[in-house]
MIDOSE-1310 file (N, C-alpha, C; in nm, 2 decimals, decimal comma, always signed):
residues 56
mtei	+0,13/+2,17/+1,50/+0,04/+2,23/+1,46/+0,00/+2,22/+1,33; +0,13/+2,21/+1,24/+0,08/+2,21/+1,07/+0,00/+2,11/+1,03; +0,01/+2,00/+1,14/-0,06/+1,88/+1,12/-0,23/+1,88/+1,16; -0,24/+1,96/+1,25/-0,36/+2,02/+1,32/-0,40/+2,11/+1,20
akrl	-0,37/+2,22/+1,17/-0,41/+2,30/+1,03/-0,49/+2,21/+0,88; -0,35/+2,14/+0,90/-0,41/+2,03/+0,74/-0,51/+1,95/+0,74; -0,53/+1,92/+0,90/-0,65/+1,81/+0,88/-0,79/+1,88/+0,92; -0,79/+2,03/+0,94/-0,87/+2,12/+1,00/-0,91/+2,20/+0,90
sdee	-0,78/+2,19/+0,78/-0,80/+2,28/+0,71/-0,82/+2,45/+0,71; -0,71/+2,52/+0,79/-0,76/+2,61/+0,88/-0,65/+2,66/+0,89; -0,56/+2,74/+0,80/-0,44/+2,76/+0,80/-0,39/+2,88/+0,91; -0,49/+2,96/+0,93/-0,48/+3,06/+1,02/-0,44/+3,00/+1,14
iidl	-0,45/+2,85/+1,20/-0,45/+2,76/+1,36/-0,26/+2,83/+1,34; -0,20/+2,80/+1,24/-0,06/+2,85/+1,26/-0,03/+2,98/+1,29; -0,14/+3,06/+1,23/-0,05/+3,20/+1,28/-0,05/+3,27/+1,41; -0,18/+3,20/+1,49/-0,24/+3,22/+1,53/-0,18/+3,20/+1,72
wksa	-0,10/+3,03/+1,68/-0,02/+2,98/+1,76/+0,12/+3,05/+1,76; +0,17/+3,06/+1,67/+0,31/+3,18/+1,66/+0,26/+3,32/+1,75; +0,15/+3,34/+1,77/+0,12/+3,46/+1,82/+0,14/+3,43/+1,99; +0,10/+3,32/+2,01/+0,10/+3,24/+2,15/+0,24/+3,21/+2,18
ivil	+0,32/+3,15/+2,12/+0,51/+3,16/+2,14/+0,56/+3,27/+2,15; +0,47/+3,43/+2,06/+0,54/+3,54/+2,08/+0,56/+3,59/+2,22; +0,42/+3,57/+2,21/+0,37/+3,63/+2,42/+0,44/+3,60/+2,48; +0,47/+3,48/+2,48/+0,55/+3,39/+2,59/+0,71/+3,38/+2,59
tvnl	+0,76/+3,43/+2,40/+0,91/+3,40/+2,46/+0,96/+3,56/+2,41; +0,87/+3,68/+2,39/+0,95/+3,79/+2,35/+0,91/+3,90/+2,40; +0,97/+4,02/+2,46/+0,92/+4,16/+2,56/+0,88/+4,25/+2,43; +0,75/+4,22/+2,42/+0,69/+4,27/+2,33/+0,64/+4,43/+2,41
pkdv	+0,64/+4,55/+2,32/+0,58/+4,65/+2,36/+0,44/+4,65/+2,37; +0,35/+4,72/+2,46/+0,19/+4,71/+2,48/+0,15/+4,70/+2,34; +0,14/+4,80/+2,28/+0,06/+4,83/+2,14/+0,08/+4,66/+2,09; +0,19/+4,59/+2,07/+0,23/+4,48/+2,00/+0,13/+4,39/+2,04
lvie	+0,16/+4,38/+2,20/+0,10/+4,29/+2,26/-0,03/+4,27/+2,27; -0,09/+4,36/+2,24/-0,23/+4,37/+2,25/-0,33/+4,33/+2,13; -0,21/+4,34/+1,99/-0,25/+4,28/+1,90/-0,26/+4,14/+1,90; -0,14/+4,10/+1,97/-0,11/+3,94/+1,99/-0,20/+3,88/+2,06
aekv	-0,23/+3,92/+2,15/-0,32/+3,92/+2,25/-0,45/+3,84/+2,19; -0,50/+3,95/+2,10/-0,62/+3,95/+2,03/-0,64/+3,79/+1,96; -0,51/+3,74/+1,87/-0,47/+3,65/+1,81/-0,50/+3,57/+1,93; -0,45/+3,54/+2,01/-0,41/+3,42/+2,09/-0,57/+3,42/+2,13
krlv	-0,65/+3,51/+2,16/-0,80/+3,52/+2,23/-0,87/+3,45/+2,11; -0,85/+3,48/+2,00/-0,92/+3,39/+1,87/-0,85/+3,24/+1,89; -0,77/+3,22/+1,89/-0,73/+3,06/+1,94/-0,77/+2,96/+1,98; -0,82/+3,07/+2,12/-0,86/+3,00/+2,22/-1,03/+2,96/+2,19
elsd	-1,07/+3,06/+2,10/-1,20/+3,04/+2,08/-1,25/+2,93/+1,95; -1,12/+2,91/+1,86/-1,14/+2,86/+1,81/-1,13/+2,70/+1,88; -1,01/+2,67/+1,97/-0,99/+2,56/+2,02/-1,12/+2,52/+2,08; -1,18/+2,62/+2,14/-1,36/+2,60/+2,24/-1,45/+2,54/+2,15
kian	-1,43/+2,58/+1,99/-1,55/+2,57/+1,87/-1,51/+2,41/+1,84; -1,39/+2,36/+1,82/-1,36/+2,22/+1,78/-1,31/+2,11/+1,87; -1,35/+2,14/+2,02/-1,30/+2,08/+2,11/-1,36/+1,90/+2,13; -1,46/+1,96/+2,07/-1,53/+1,83/+2,08/-1,55/+1,75/+1,90
frvd	-1,44/+1,85/+1,86/-1,46/+1,75/+1,70/-1,36/+1,64/+1,66; -1,41/+1,55/+1,63/-1,33/+1,42/+1,61/-1,17/+1,41/+1,50; -1,07/+1,45/+1,51/-0,99/+1,44/+1,42/-0,93/+1,31/+1,40; -0,93/+1,23/+1,28/-0,87/+1,13/+1,26/-0,73/+1,10/+1,21
């Protein structure tokens, strides 16, 4: 993930990816889960945006 963040010049991707992992691995209280879910939503939006972007 760090390589993708470097190539896209977007360090936010690392934080968003961490949120996805936390949701899958930790039993979170609902209020924290809502915050982390919003970050994952942002990750999906970013992924959709760059899906056709060529990374060499």
